[in-house]
C-alpha positions as CSV (number, residue, x, y, z in Angstrom):
1,M,0.0,0.0,-0.1
2,E,3.1,2.8,0.9
3,K,4.6,2.7,-2.7
4,D,1.0,2.7,-4.2
5,H,0.2,5.8,-2.0
6,F,4.0,7.2,-3.2
7,R,2.8,7.2,-6.7
8,K,-0.4,8.4,-6.4
9,L,1.3,11.5,-3.9
10,E,4.2,12.1,-7.1
11,R,0.8,11.8,-9.9
12,M,-0.6,14.4,-7.3
13,Y,2.2,17.0,-7.6
14,Y,2.4,16.8,-11.5
15,S,-1.1,17.3,-11.8
16,A,-0.8,20.7,-10.2
17,P,-0.9,23.6,-12.4
18,I,2.2,25.4,-11.1
19,N,4.2,22.3,-12.2
20,A,3.6,22.8,-16.3
21,F,5.8,25.8,-15.6
22,F,8.2,24.9,-13.1
23,K,8.4,21.2,-14.9
24,P,10.1,19.6,-11.6
25,T,10.6,15.9,-11.1
26,L,9.6,14.4,-7.8
27,K,10.7,10.8,-5.8
28,V,8.4,10.0,-2.7
29,E,9.6,7.1,-0.1
30,H,8.5,7.2,3.4
31,G,9.4,9.9,5.4
32,K,11.4,11.8,2.7
33,T,11.7,13.2,-0.7
34,E,13.8,14.2,-3.5
35,I,12.8,17.2,-6.0
36,S,14.9,18.3,-8.8
37,I,14.4,21.5,-11.2
38,T,16.0,22.6,-14.3
39,V,17.4,26.3,-14.1
40,H,15.9,28.3,-16.6
41,P,16.2,32.2,-17.7
42,D,12.7,32.6,-17.0
43,F,13.3,31.7,-13.0
44,F,15.7,35.0,-12.8
45,H,15.5,38.0,-10.7
46,A,17.6,41.3,-11.7
47,A,21.0,40.1,-10.8
48,S,20.7,37.4,-13.0
49,A,20.3,34.2,-10.7
50,V,17.3,32.3,-9.9
51,H,14.8,34.3,-7.7
52,G,14.3,32.8,-3.9
53,S,10.2,31.9,-4.6
54,V,12.1,29.0,-6.7
55,Y,13.7,28.1,-4.0
56,F,11.2,28.3,-1.6
57,K,8.9,26.2,-4.1
58,A,11.5,23.5,-4.1
59,L,12.3,23.8,-0.2
60,D,8.6,23.8,0.4
61,D,7.8,20.9,-1.5
62,A,10.2,18.8,-0.4
63,A,9.3,18.9,2.7
64,F,5.7,19.0,2.4
65,F,5.7,15.6,0.2
66,A,8.4,13.7,3.4
67,V,5.1,14.7,5.6
68,N,2.6,13.8,3.4
69,S,4.3,10.3,2.5
70,L,3.6,9.4,6.2
71,V,-0.5,10.5,6.2
72,E,-2.5,8.7,3.6
73,D,-5.9,10.0,4.4
74,V,-5.6,13.9,3.8
75,F,-3.5,16.5,2.1
76,V,-1.4,18.3,4.8
77,L,-0.7,21.7,4.8
78,T,2.2,23.8,5.7
79,A,1.7,25.9,9.3
80,N,4.7,27.9,9.0
81,F,8.3,27.6,7.2
82,N,11.5,29.5,7.7
83,L,14.1,29.4,4.7
84,Y,17.9,30.1,5.0
85,F,19.8,31.7,1.8
86,F,23.8,30.6,0.9
87,Q,24.4,30.9,-2.0
88,P,22.7,32.1,-5.7
89,I,22.6,29.3,-8.7
90,Q,22.2,30.7,-12.6
91,K,22.3,27.3,-14.4
92,G,21.8,23.3,-13.3
93,D,19.3,21.6,-11.6
94,L,18.3,22.7,-8.1
95,I,17.9,19.6,-6.0
96,A,15.9,19.4,-2.8
97,Y,15.9,16.6,-0.2
98,G,13.1,16.7,2.4
99,T,13.3,14.8,5.7
100,V,10.5,14.5,8.4
101,V,12.4,15.5,11.6
102,Y,9.1,15.1,14.0
103,E,5.2,13.5,13.9
104,S,2.3,13.6,16.5
105,K,-0.9,12.8,15.6
106,S,-2.0,16.2,14.1
107,S,1.4,18.0,13.4
108,Y,4.7,17.5,11.9
109,M,8.0,19.2,11.0
110,A,10.2,18.1,8.2
111,E,13.8,19.8,7.4
112,A,14.9,20.2,3.4
113,V,18.2,21.1,1.7
114,L,18.9,22.3,-1.5
115,Y,21.7,21.8,-3.7
116,D,23.4,22.8,-6.7
117,P,24.7,20.6,-9.8
118,D,28.0,20.1,-8.1
119,G,26.8,19.3,-4.6
120,A,27.0,22.4,-2.6
121,Q,24.4,23.4,-0.5
122,I,22.7,26.9,-1.7
123,A,20.0,26.6,0.8
124,R,17.6,24.9,4.0
125,G,14.5,25.0,5.1
126,S,12.1,23.8,8.1
127,G,8.6,23.8,8.6
128,S,5.5,22.5,10.6
129,F,2.6,20.9,8.6
130,I,-1.1,20.1,10.1
131,R,-3.7,17.6,8.7
132,S,-6.2,19.4,6.8
133,K,-9.7,18.5,6.0
134,I,-8.9,17.3,1.9
135,P,-9.3,13.9,1.6
136,L,-6.6,12.5,-0.6
137,S,-8.3,11.6,-3.6
138,E,-9.2,11.9,-7.3
139,D,-10.6,15.1,-7.7
140,I,-7.2,17.1,-6.2
141,G,-4.9,14.2,-8.7
142,Y,-4.2,11.6,-6.3
143,R,-4.5,8.2,-8.4
């Protein structure tokens, strides 16, 4: 059942309209994830490096899906997220790894680390997540 849940989460992720723009890849496992996004000039701010919103998306998505890998009945929600920027990136792939570090009946905490193609850490984040009342269903792409 667990692997089926992971594949359904991946399909749900790909069905989100925003991902048509970013074209990320996602791999979900038990309590952890990997997300990759290829850098494009469309992601740049005025100084020709990737805008922080792309860092946030990769890190939040990685942490979020690490948590939702443990929750098989409802969609989780990001309650808060802290982000730390270390280095800019201008080319290659952003690779984010998310890991659940705490769980209780109703709340979770996850961390995510973002790397450049050379394996240098360029950002990290952590957040808290809560269970929503939105069922994981085909209506939201969970199929």
